[in-house]
matplotlib code that plots the C-alpha trace (Angstrom):
import matplotlib.pyplot as plt

x = [3.3, 0.4, -3.0, -2.9, -0.4, 2.2, 2.7, 5.6, 4.5, 1.1, 1.8, 4.2, 5.8, 5.6, 7.1, 8.5, 9.3, 9.9, 9.7, 10.5, 9.3, 10.8, 9.2, 5.9, 2.5, -1.1, -1.1, -4.9, -5.2, -2.5, -4.5, -7.6, -5.9, -4.6, -8.0, -9.7, -6.9, -7.6, -11.3, -10.9, -8.7, -11.0, -9.1, -11.1, -10.9, -10.9, -12.9, -15.7, -15.5, -15.9, -13.5, -12.1, -8.7, -6.6, -6.2, -3.8, -3.3, -1.2, 0.5, 2.8, 3.0, 6.3, 6.8, 7.5, 4.1, 5.5, 3.9, 5.1, 2.5, 2.3, -0.4, -0.9, -3.2, -4.1, -6.2, -7.1, -8.9, -9.5, -7.5, -9.5, -9.7, -10.7, -11.4, -7.7, -5.8, -6.1, -4.0, -2.9, -1.4, 0.2, 1.3, 3.0, 3.2, 5.6, 5.8, 8.5, 8.5, 5.3, 4.8, 2.3, 3.7, 2.4, 3.7, 2.8, 1.5, 0.2, 0.1, -1.9, -1.0, -1.6, -1.6, 0.3, 2.6, 6.4, 8.2, 9.3, 7.0, 8.3, 6.0, 6.7, 4.6, 4.5, 2.4, 1.5, -0.2, -2.2, -2.7, -6.2, -6.1, -3.3, -5.5, -8.3, -6.1, -4.8, -8.4, -8.8, -7.1, -6.5, -5.7, -3.3, -0.7, -0.9, -0.5, 3.2, 2.5, 0.0, 2.2, 5.3, 3.9, 0.3, -0.3, 3.2, 2.5, -0.6, 1.2, 4.0, 1.4, -0.4, 2.9, 3.8, 0.4, 0.8, 4.3, 2.9, 0.1, 2.6, 4.7, 1.6, 0.7, 4.2, 4.0, 0.7, 2.3, 5.4, 3.2, 1.1, 4.2, 6.0, 8.9, 11.0, 9.6, 11.2, 8.7, 6.6, 3.4, 2.1, 1.0, -2.5, -5.2, -5.4, -8.8, -7.9, -5.4, -2.0, -1.2, 2.5, 4.8, 8.4, 11.0, 8.5, 5.9, 8.2, 7.1, 9.8]
y = [0.3, 2.3, 2.1, 5.8, 7.5, 9.5, 12.9, 15.2, 18.4, 16.8, 13.7, 13.9, 10.8, 11.4, 8.1, 4.8, 1.9, -1.8, -4.4, -8.1, -11.0, -14.5, -16.9, -18.4, -16.8, -17.3, -15.6, -15.5, -13.8, -11.3, -10.5, -10.0, -7.7, -5.5, -5.3, -4.2, -1.6, -0.1, 0.0, 1.6, 4.3, 5.2, 3.8, 2.7, 1.7, 4.9, 3.7, 1.9, 3.5, 0.0, -2.2, -4.2, -2.8, -5.7, -5.3, -8.2, -11.4, -14.3, -17.4, -20.1, -23.5, -25.4, -29.1, -29.2, -27.6, -24.2, -21.1, -17.8, -15.1, -11.6, -9.2, -5.5, -3.2, 0.2, 2.5, 6.2, 8.7, 12.4, 14.6, 16.7, 19.4, 16.9, 19.6, 20.1, 17.0, 13.2, 10.5, 7.3, 4.3, 1.6, -1.7, -4.7, -8.0, -10.7, -14.0, -16.6, -20.3, -20.3, -23.8, -25.3, -26.0, -27.1, -25.5, -25.9, -22.8, -22.8, -26.5, -27.0, -27.6, -24.7, -24.8, -22.0, -21.1, -20.6, -18.5, -15.0, -12.0, -8.7, -5.7, -2.5, 0.6, 4.0, 7.0, 9.8, 13.2, 14.0, 17.8, 17.9, 21.6, 21.3, 19.3, 21.7, 24.7, 22.9, 22.8, 26.6, 28.7, 31.5, 29.6, 27.2, 30.1, 30.5, 26.8, 27.1, 30.2, 28.4, 25.3, 27.2, 30.1, 30.3, 26.6, 25.7, 25.5, 23.4, 21.1, 20.6, 19.9, 17.3, 15.7, 15.4, 14.0, 11.3, 10.5, 9.9, 7.8, 5.5, 5.1, 4.5, 1.7, 0.3, 0.4, -1.5, -4.2, -4.5, -4.8, -7.6, -9.4, -8.9, -7.1, -4.7, -1.1, 2.2, 4.9, 7.7, 5.7, 4.0, 0.4, 0.0, -2.5, -5.1, -5.3, -8.9, -10.8, -11.4, -14.8, -14.3, -16.7, -15.5, -17.9, -20.7, -19.2, -17.3, -13.7, -11.0]
z = [-12.9, -11.3, -12.9, -13.7, -16.0, -14.1, -15.6, -14.7, -12.8, -12.2, -10.0, -7.1, -5.7, -1.9, -0.7, -2.0, 0.4, 0.3, 3.1, 3.1, 5.3, 5.0, 7.5, 8.3, 8.0, 7.0, 3.6, 3.3, 6.7, 5.6, 2.5, 4.6, 7.1, 4.3, 2.7, 5.9, 6.6, 3.1, 3.8, 7.2, 5.7, 2.9, 0.0, -3.0, -6.7, -8.7, -11.7, -9.8, -6.3, -4.7, -2.8, -5.7, -6.2, -7.3, -11.1, -11.4, -9.5, -10.9, -9.4, -10.6, -9.0, -9.2, -9.5, -5.8, -5.0, -3.9, -5.2, -6.7, -6.5, -8.0, -6.9, -7.7, -5.7, -7.0, -4.8, -4.5, -2.3, -2.4, -0.2, 2.4, -0.2, -2.9, -5.4, -6.0, -4.9, -4.9, -3.3, -5.0, -3.2, -5.3, -3.8, -5.5, -3.6, -4.8, -3.0, -3.6, -2.6, -0.6, 0.7, 3.1, 6.6, 10.0, 13.2, 16.8, 18.5, 22.1, 22.1, 18.9, 15.3, 12.9, 9.1, 7.5, 4.7, 4.7, 2.1, 1.2, 0.8, -0.7, -0.7, -2.6, -1.9, -3.6, -2.6, -5.1, -4.8, -7.9, -8.5, -10.0, -10.6, -13.1, -15.4, -15.0, -15.8, -18.9, -20.3, -20.0, -22.6, -20.1, -16.9, -18.6, -18.7, -14.9, -14.0, -13.2, -11.1, -9.0, -8.6, -7.7, -5.7, -4.8, -4.0, -3.0, 0.7, 0.1, -2.2, 0.3, 3.0, 0.9, -0.1, 3.6, 4.4, 1.7, 3.0, 6.5, 5.0, 3.3, 6.5, 8.6, 6.2, 6.4, 10.2, 10.1, 7.9, 10.1, 13.2, 11.6, 10.4, 13.7, 12.1, 14.0, 14.0, 14.6, 13.8, 15.5, 14.9, 18.0, 18.2, 16.9, 17.9, 15.1, 13.5, 12.7, 14.9, 13.4, 11.8, 11.2, 13.0, 12.7, 13.8, 13.6, 16.0, 18.4, 18.8, 18.7]

ax = plt.figure().add_subplot(projection="3d")
ax.plot(x, y, z, "-o")
ax.set_aspect("equal")
plt.show()
């Protein structure tokens, strides 16, 4: 669940995606890459305004030593016209059977993790003006008019913008994990090098 309460006619789900990676990676470096991507794109914790946006992290270690991990990331940022709209990005990471492994890459041994990582991402557009209208005895009667008529083009534009934000993030994750990509987003220079080793270190 997102950290904010979703309200009908106030919060619009712009996109919802999932991706799965089942192979070898450095999970710590993966976490770091996501963190810096969030910072570069202006995402923050809504309550504190800082870069701590992981309200939950939990892990369970099996008798064999493999880990199951749950992590929730909840971030927000204002739209360009922040007076009226906010963007929310919710991400859930679930790892299954993460186990230490050593592979040989470029003639040297590398310590990494092998397992399955599933990532769920949802992007929302929060219509701030609806809440402001609701506080005013006169304006609250015009909220529906503004939503369906006057602000409709702007709402559609912000929803489309959030949609593209989510898929740009997905493209970044796929690029880092070396998964196949088919999107209009060009290849970006990684702030941190990738530490994903699909097919035991063989690049795609």
